[in-house]
C-alpha positions in Angstrom: 219.5 169.8 167.0 217.1 172.5 167.2 215.8 172.0 164.2 215.4 168.4 164.9 213.8 169.1 168.2 210.7 171.0 166.2 210.4 168.5 164.0 209.9 165.5 166.9 207.6 168.0 168.6 204.8 169.0 165.5 202.1 167.2 164.4 202.2 165.1 161.4 200.9 166.3 158.5 197.8 164.5 159.2 197.2 166.8 162.1 197.3 163.6 164.9 199.5 164.7 168.1 203.0 162.9 168.2 203.8 160.8 171.1 205.2 163.7 173.7 201.9 165.7 173.3 199.9 162.6 173.7 202.1 161.8 176.7 201.5 165.1 178.4 197.8 164.9 178.1 197.6 161.3 179.6 199.7 163.2 182.5 198.0 166.0 183.0 194.5 164.0 183.2 196.2 161.5 185.7 197.1 163.7 187.9 193.6 165.7 187.7 191.6 162.0 188.8 194.2 161.3 191.3 193.5 164.8 192.9 189.9 164.6 192.4 189.9 160.9 194.2 192.1 162.2 197.1 189.8 165.4 197.7 187.0 163.2 197.5 188.0 160.6 200.4 189.5 163.3 202.5 186.2 164.7 202.3 184.1 161.6 202.6 186.3 160.3 205.7 185.4 163.5 207.5 182.5 165.8 206.4 180.8 165.7 210.2 183.9 166.5 212.0 185.4 169.1 212.8 189.6 169.5 211.9 189.9 168.2 216.0 187.9 165.2 215.0 184.7 166.4 217.4 181.4 166.1 215.3 179.1 169.0 213.6 176.1 167.6 215.9 177.6 167.6 219.3 178.8 165.0 221.8 177.8 161.3 223.0 177.5 161.8 226.9 176.5 159.3 229.8 172.9 158.9 230.4 171.2 161.3 232.9 168.0 161.8 234.9 167.1 164.8 233.1 167.7 163.8 229.7 165.0 163.2 227.2 163.8 159.5 226.6 162.9 158.9 222.9 162.5 155.4 221.4 163.2 155.1 217.7 160.2 154.0 215.8 157.8 156.3 217.6 158.1 159.2 215.0 160.2 160.3 211.7 161.3 163.6 213.1 161.7 165.5 216.1 162.5 169.1 217.3 165.3 169.6 220.0 166.6 172.6 222.2 170.5 173.5 221.5 172.3 172.1 224.3 169.4 169.3 224.8 170.5 165.7 226.0 168.9 163.0 224.4 168.7 159.3 225.0 167.6 157.2 222.0 166.6 153.1 222.6 166.0 150.7 220.3 166.0 147.0 220.6 166.8 146.6 224.2 170.1 149.2 223.3 170.6 152.9 224.2 172.9 155.9 223.7 173.0 159.3 224.6 173.6 162.3 222.7 173.8 166.2 223.7 173.4 168.4 220.8 175.7 171.2 221.4 177.7 171.2 217.9 176.4 173.3 215.2 173.0 174.7 215.5 170.0 175.2 213.6 170.5 171.9 211.1 168.6 168.5 210.8 171.1 165.5 212.0 170.2 162.1 210.8 170.2 159.6 213.6 172.9 157.9 211.2 175.1 160.8 211.5 175.1 160.3 215.8 174.8 156.6 217.0 177.3 154.7 217.7 178.6 151.9 215.0 176.4 148.9 215.1 173.0 150.6 216.8 170.2 149.7 214.9 168.3 152.5 213.8 165.2 153.4 212.1 164.4 156.6 210.5 164.6 159.6 212.3 165.7 163.6 211.4 166.3 165.7 214.5 165.9 169.6 213.8 168.6 171.4 216.5 167.2 174.8 217.1 169.3 177.6 217.4 171.8 178.2 220.4 169.8 181.8 221.8 173.5 182.5 223.2 174.6 182.7 219.4 172.1 184.9 217.7 174.6 187.5 216.5 173.9 191.6 216.6 
């Protein structure tokens, strides 16, 4: 029996792998592809949020009188302080955002705008949190 097993799993004289070896390679390749696909899908659906579902960039909030007003299309970039509240307006619609997420990183408007909000190119640069300087 052992001799039969050795004969079954040995490459042929021409150096070609047998069926078991091909099957193992195929299975291994399929597993790797499946894991890569799952990892990519997980990363892409949660790329801009913490595990608790909150955005890296801050939080939507209600419009207030002290919120900075920005009309999209009036500029391509802007600077904001950490914890600033900004109301963005475009085509008669608006939303308000508080930049209290991770500081000192650029934010593309499309990352924070609500679904269906008509955006124009805008990158927002958030200043470092003055209370989070280390030391």
